[in-house]
N, C-alpha and C positions, 0 to 999 in steps of 0.2 A: 722771307713773310712766307708762311704757310700757303700754299699756291690755292686750296681749297677755300683759305679766308681771303686772299686776292678776288676770286671770282665772285665771293658772296659779297665783298665790297662794290665790285663792278657794277653788282644789279640794281645798288641805291645811289648810282649816278645819274646825274642828266646825260643825254644823249651824246654832247659833244665831248664832256669828260670821260664819257664811256669808250669810245671810239677810240680818242686819243690814248689812254690808258690801254686798252686792250692791243692795239699796233705798236705801241711802247714796250711792251710785254712780250710780243711775238717776235720782234726783230733785235731785242736786247742781246741774245746772242751775236749777231752782225757788230753791232753798237760796241761791245767788247772785246772784239776780236776773236771769239771763240769758234766760229763757224764766218766763212767766206761770204755767205748770202741766204736769204731765206726767203719761200714763196709763201704767201699768205693767200686767203680768199676772204673777202668780203663779201657777205650777202644777209640778206633780209632774214631778220627774224620775229622777235617780238618788236622789233625796233627798225626803223625803215636806213639802216646804215649805208646803204649804197647810195641813196640821195644826198645823206648825210656826208660821206666821204668825197663825193663830188664836190660838194659845197667847200670843204674845208682841206682836202688833200694840199694842193698847191703852197698854203700857207704851213700848213704842217710839215711839208719836208723843206719848205726854207727855214723854219724855225729849227729843225733837226741837225741841218747843215751849218747853221750858226751855233749850236751847242756843241756838236761832234769836233768842230774845228779848232 
């Protein structure tokens, strides 16, 4: 997928779908084994991402572990 198209689609998503898709995109090289690790920064922009990440992070990571095993 064209990365510009991906970011345009991100803008149309609900906040929870937005952050899940963004984080998944940013850590995909780690999940696929291309990179050993990634550092990402989550910050507020037009959306309150910090509070949202605080609310969903544990479940997101748990779901990710289930998918990757």
